[in-house]
C-alpha distance (Angstrom), angle and dihedral (degrees) to the residues before:
residue distance angle dihedral
M1 . . .
S2 3.78 . .
V3 3.75 124.9 .
N4 3.83 89.2 -115.7
A5 3.84 91.9 54.1
M6 3.82 90.6 47.9
T7 3.79 89.9 51.3
R8 3.78 92.2 51.2
L9 3.84 90.9 46.8
M10 3.78 89.8 51.3
Q11 3.77 90.3 52.4
I12 3.78 91.2 53.7
I13 3.81 90.5 49.4
K14 3.83 90.2 50.1
Q15 3.78 90.1 53.0
A16 3.72 92.0 49.1
V17 3.78 92.3 51.1
N18 3.80 89.3 58.3
A19 3.80 92.1 54.4
T20 3.85 117.7 113.3
D21 3.75 97.6 -129.8
F22 3.80 145.7 4.8
N23 3.82 95.9 -91.0
Q24 3.79 92.1 51.8
Q25 3.81 90.1 47.5
A26 3.76 91.7 52.9
Q27 3.79 91.9 47.8
V28 3.79 91.8 49.9
I29 3.81 88.7 51.8
V30 3.80 97.3 50.2
D31 3.83 92.7 42.3
G32 3.78 91.4 49.8
I33 3.77 94.9 46.5
S34 3.80 91.1 45.6
R35 3.80 90.2 52.3
E36 3.82 95.3 46.0
L37 3.81 93.8 46.7
D38 3.83 92.5 41.7
V39 3.79 92.4 -129.8
D40 3.86 128.2 147.0
V41 3.81 94.8 -137.9
C42 3.77 134.7 33.3
S43 3.78 125.5 165.0
L44 3.75 137.8 -177.1
Y45 3.80 122.8 -149.4
R46 3.75 134.1 -176.9
L47 3.82 132.1 -157.3
D48 3.76 119.0 -112.5
E49 3.77 127.3 -152.4
E50 3.82 92.3 -82.3
Q51 3.84 92.5 50.0
N52 3.89 91.5 -105.1
L53 3.80 118.4 144.6
L54 3.81 113.3 -118.5
L55 3.84 120.9 -165.9
V56 3.85 108.9 -118.9
S57 3.77 100.0 174.5
S58 3.75 139.9 -13.9
H59 3.78 140.2 -166.1
G60 3.80 114.3 -154.3
L61 3.80 97.8 10.4
A62 3.82 128.8 90.3
N63 3.79 105.7 -101.8
S64 3.91 95.9 -173.9
H65 3.77 97.3 121.7
P66 3.79 137.0 26.4
V67 3.83 115.0 -79.5
K68 3.80 115.5 -155.5
I69 3.84 123.7 179.0
P70 3.79 109.6 -161.3
S71 3.79 120.6 -128.2
S72 3.75 117.9 -107.7
K73 3.75 93.8 -124.6
């Protein structure tokens, strides 16, 4: 990873640290990564207790209802 890319990533992280809550932090991260990678869609998922992926935040996708991707167990 180039120094320039690392600098941009650090700027995104610094913006996220200043967010008021977890949801805002996640949105700052996906918006920043989407902007820096010049992509239309960027999403952040987390694992729940059953190893399912749950959508935390998204840029470029409707986020109006919970999205859950079942594990392949």
